[in-house]
C-alpha positions in Angstrom: 265.9 175.2 212.0 268.7 177.7 213.0 270.7 178.8 210.0 272.8 181.7 211.3 274.6 182.0 214.6 276.4 185.2 215.7 279.7 184.5 217.5 280.2 186.8 220.4 282.5 187.4 223.3 280.2 188.9 226.0 278.1 191.1 223.7 280.9 192.0 221.3 280.3 190.6 217.9 283.2 188.6 216.6 281.7 186.8 213.6 278.9 184.7 212.3 278.6 181.0 211.5 276.0 179.8 209.0 274.6 176.4 208.2 276.6 176.6 204.9 279.8 177.1 206.8 279.1 174.0 208.9 278.2 171.9 205.8 281.4 173.0 204.0 283.5 172.0 207.0 281.9 168.7 207.6 283.6 165.8 205.7 281.5 163.9 203.2 280.5 160.4 204.3 281.5 159.4 200.8 285.1 160.5 201.4 285.9 157.2 203.2 286.5 158.8 206.6 285.6 156.4 209.4 283.2 157.2 212.2 285.8 157.9 214.8 287.7 160.3 212.6 284.4 162.0 211.6 283.4 162.4 215.2 286.8 163.6 216.3 286.8 166.2 213.5 283.5 167.5 214.7 284.7 167.6 218.3 288.0 169.3 217.6 287.0 171.9 215.0 286.5 175.3 216.7 283.9 177.9 215.8 286.6 180.5 215.0 287.9 178.2 212.2 284.5 178.4 210.4 283.1 181.8 211.2 283.1 184.8 208.9 285.0 187.4 210.7 283.8 191.0 210.5 280.4 190.1 209.0 278.3 192.6 207.2 276.1 194.3 209.9 273.3 196.8 210.1 273.0 199.4 212.9 270.0 199.1 215.2 268.6 202.5 214.1 269.1 201.8 210.3 265.9 202.0 208.2 264.5 198.6 207.2 264.9 199.6 203.5 268.7 199.9 204.0 268.8 196.3 205.5 266.8 195.0 202.5 269.2 196.7 200.1 272.1 194.9 201.9 270.3 191.6 201.6 269.8 192.1 197.9 273.2 193.5 197.0 275.3 191.3 199.2 273.2 188.2 199.0 273.4 187.4 202.7 270.8 185.4 204.7 271.3 187.3 207.9 272.5 190.6 209.2 273.7 190.9 212.8 272.2 194.1 214.3 274.7 196.1 216.2 275.1 199.1 218.4 278.7 200.0 218.0 280.4 196.7 218.1 277.9 195.2 220.5 275.4 192.6 219.1 271.8 193.6 219.9 270.0 191.2 217.5 270.0 189.4 214.2 267.8 190.1 211.2 267.2 187.3 208.8 265.8 186.9 205.3 262.8 185.2 206.8 262.2 188.2 209.0 262.0 190.4 205.9 259.7 187.9 204.2 257.4 188.0 207.3 257.2 191.8 207.0 256.5 191.6 203.3 253.8 189.0 203.9 252.1 191.1 206.5 252.0 194.1 204.1 250.5 192.1 201.2 246.8 192.1 200.8 244.9 188.9 201.2 
């Protein structure tokens, strides 16, 4: 159920890996690769080979509207929340939908 993982060194944000990144890097079972090769590829591929470096971020004190504008204009599913270059959280499209849901009348 996790679709976005920030990549950090300590608290310093290095990048982000998404479920799409993992799917793109995983060989298709239809490619004819055998189980040992498949398992070996998964064991030897490093996160930094998949991650998006310097992801789009939002500052912890940014207005929520600014974050929503980024979601819309950049079509991202998650925004790491930073204070300088330190990760303090992650805001996802689902988080935004929860806020919208709570604001809508029954």
